[in-house]
Structure formats: structure tokens, C-alpha cells
N, C-alpha and C positions, 0 to 999 in steps of 0.2 A: 684690460686686466693687468695690473702691476705684477711684475716679476721680481726675484731677487738673484743677483748674480754675485759670486765670490771672487774677490780681488786679493788674492794671499789670505791675510787674516782680516779683510775688511768685507763687509756686506754692502752692496749697492742695491738700491731700489731702482728698478727701470719702469718708466711711465712713458707709453706710447700716446703721441698727440698729433694733431694737425699741424705740423710744423715741417721746416724744410731742412734743418740741420740739427745734429746731436748737440745738446747742451748738459754739462755736468756741474752741479752745485754741491757744496760742503755746508750743511746747514747747522745753526746754532740751535740748542746750547750744547749738545753732545756730539757734533760732528758727523752727523748722518750724511751718507752720500746718496743724491738722487740724480739719476740720468734721464733726461727727456730726449726721446728719439722719434723720428717721423714713423708713421704706420708702415708696416712692411719692411722696416729695416732689420736685417739678419742679426741674429743673435751674436754670431761671429764677429760681424762688424762693430757691434757695441762693445763686446769684450775687448776686442784689440784697441779700439778708441780709448776705453777706460784704464787699460793696462799702460797705455802710452802717457797717461795722466798720474800714475801712482805717486811719483815723488811730489807732485804738486798737491795731491789729495793728502798726503802725510803731513806736509808743512802747513796746509790749512787747516787740518784737524788739530794739530798742536796749537796754532795760533788761536783758534775758536775756544778751545778748552781752557787754554791759559788765560784768556779774556774773560770767560765765564767765571772761572774760579777766583780771579783777581777782583772781580766787581761786585762781590757779594754786599748786599745791604741789609740781609736778614729780615726781609719783608714778605708778606703773603704772596704766594705763587711763585716764589723764586725756586729755582731748580737746584736742589743739593743731592749728594750721592752717599750711599751707604751699602757696603758689601757688594758693589758693582751694579746696583740698581739706582735708578733716579727717582726722587720723590719731590713733590711740591711742599713747600714750608707753608705752614699755618701758624700764624703767630697769635697768641691769645694773651691778652694782659690781664692779670688777675692779683688782687692782693693776698697771694698764697705763696709758699716756697716755689722756686723755679723747678721745673720738671720738663722732660723731653720724652715723648712717646711716638712709637711707630703706629699709625692707625690706617689701615688700607694703603693707599699710595701716598700717604702724607707723613711728613715729620711734623708733629705738633710741638711747637715750642712755646711753653708757657713761662712767661716772665712778669715781674712786676710792673704795675701801671707807669708808664712814662719811661720804660727801660730804654736806654740809648743803644747805639750800634754795637759798642764794646761790651756792654752787659749780654747782650742777645748773642754775639759772637762767643764770648766766654762761657756761657750756659751750654751752648751747643757743643763747643769744644771738649768741655768737662764730660759731656755725655758720650762723645766720640772715645775719649780716653778710656772711659770706664767700660765701654763695649769691647775695644781692642784689648784691654787687660783681661777680659773674661775668656776671649777665644784663643789668645796666644798660649797659655799654659797647656791645654791639651794637645796642640800641635807639637809643642816642644817635647812634651812626654811621649808622644807616638814616635817622633823621630829620633829622640834619644835612644829608644829601644832599637829601632831599625839600623841605626848608624853605630850603635854601641859607644856613645859618647855621653858626656855629662855636662849640662849647662849650671853654672854656679848661680847666675842671677841674670835677669833681663830688665831693660828699661825701655819706656816709650818717649820719644822726644820729637819735636818739631825739627827737622833737619832740611837744610836748602839743597843739599847735592847728592844725598844718599837715601835709598830705601832701607837700608839696614847696614849695620857693621858689627865686627866680631874682634875681640881681643883674646886670641887663644891662650895667652899665658894666664890670664885670670878667669877663663871661660865665662866671659860676660858678653852679652848680646844686646844690641840696641836696635830697636825698630822705629821707623818713621811713622808718625800718628796718622799721616795721609793714607797709609795702608788700609785703614778701617773703611775707606770709601771705595776701594778697589775690590774686584772679584775674589772670593774666598781662595781660588786657585794661585792668583798672584800673591797673596799673603803667604800661603803654604810654600810656594817658590821661594820666597825670601827666607822662611824659617829654615828650609832645607838648605839653602844657599849658605847661610850663615852658620848652620850645624856642621856643615861639610868642611868649613874653614878650620873646625877643631881637628880634623884629620890631615887637612892640607891647607896652610896659611895663605899661599899665593894662588892666582888664577892660571896656574900652568896646566900642562896637558893632563896630569894626574887629577887635578881638581875638576877639569871637564869630564875626564872619563867617570869619575865618581858621580857627578851629576848626571851624566847620560844613563848610568846604571841605576841610580835610586830615583831620579824624577825626570824621565825621558822626555816630557814636553817643556823643560825648563827654558829653552831657547825661545819657544813660542811666548810665555809669560814674560821673559825678559824684553822681548821686542814690545809687547803690550804695555808694559810699564814705561819702557823709553818713549812710546808715542804719547805719554801723558805728562801734563805739568807736575813736577814733583811736590809742589807745595801751594796750597790756596792763599 
């Protein structure tokens, strides 16, 4: 029977087999960790072995996820992400306007007959943009009230090095389009992070104290985002 062990914020599946040594693998496409161990190996032994490999596991997960995101071909059964969940892409070619739908565990991408990779990518990216554009305003409204601040405007961009940014002088917030693929809690963390900058512009102790007060698990979600490629 397979079991799950927790390695900080990473879950690892443990499989007992008729083998002589413990083996650890990080699997594509989402960096799942699987440990194969001999029968009768103590859980403590497995846990210590896995903990000794945490740095290696983190590096492998980043490499695998980055490779997965960079190699999109927008074809059937390809794995894509939306709000922290993974979906299989289903491409339908029809002589109708392009559309994207979530159906069960699939992202259904309808494109014109003969649509090339760039067209497919563009249709899906436009859909991602609209989805993120819908979920951000309620979060901003919620945290404006809690923090007693006011955002003048926000925008969504593809950014290579940041998940978000804030210009306190103009009360303008920018969000990375890739946030639409991450868990809702990660998006909310970035919303809180950027709005707190309206109270404290730098990342000093005051900023961290405010984050601890208003979003206690912010460090966990920061670590989660740092473990992922920032741009597909």
C-alpha cells in the first residue's frame, strides 16, 4: 500500500517494493516525488533519506516544471495549468470563432482549421488573461477594505522576473499573467503583497510585520511561487 510523507511543503509518495535500496525520483510533468523503498524499511529511515535529498528535489522540480512550460506545442493531451490544477488540453479545429472552455479535467481549445502553434497559443493566452482579469478585482476590493488603502488601477502583463509590482506614487499595481495558472492562494498573496506596498514601499521589517499580521502564511506561498518557473 502506497503512503504519503510530508517533506516541508512537498508531498512524496512512498512505494514499497522487492528491491534492495531506496530510490527517489521526481516525475514530469508537475514534479511529483516518488520514493521506492524495500519492504520493511522503517518510515523514519525513509524520511531521513528523503530529507537529505531536499535540495536536489527542489532543483529537479524547478528543472522539470520549467522544461514542461517551455515546451508547449498546444496539442492534444498536453498538460496545462489553471488556478493551481492541471488539465489536459483538447484541441478542436472548427470553422467557428475561437473559444476556450473548461470541461471536466480538460481545457478545450477550439481554433480555426489549420491553426498554427502561435494562433493556438494566442487564443489560450487571451482566455487566461480574461480569467485573471475577472478574479483580481474582487480580491483588490477585499484587501483595500482590510488594509484601508486604495488602488487607482491595475494591469496584467507577461513579466519575466516578477509576479507583481506596485508604484505607490500612482497607486498602480501590475500582475504577471502566469498567476492565473497558480493556486488561488498564491494569487491572493501577491495581491496582498502589492497592496501592502501602498503602506510601506520597501521590503523592510515594517513590511514583513504587516504581511505577518494580514496574511500569516505569506512566506509559504512566496516559497511555493519561487519553486516554479515564472514564465511559460
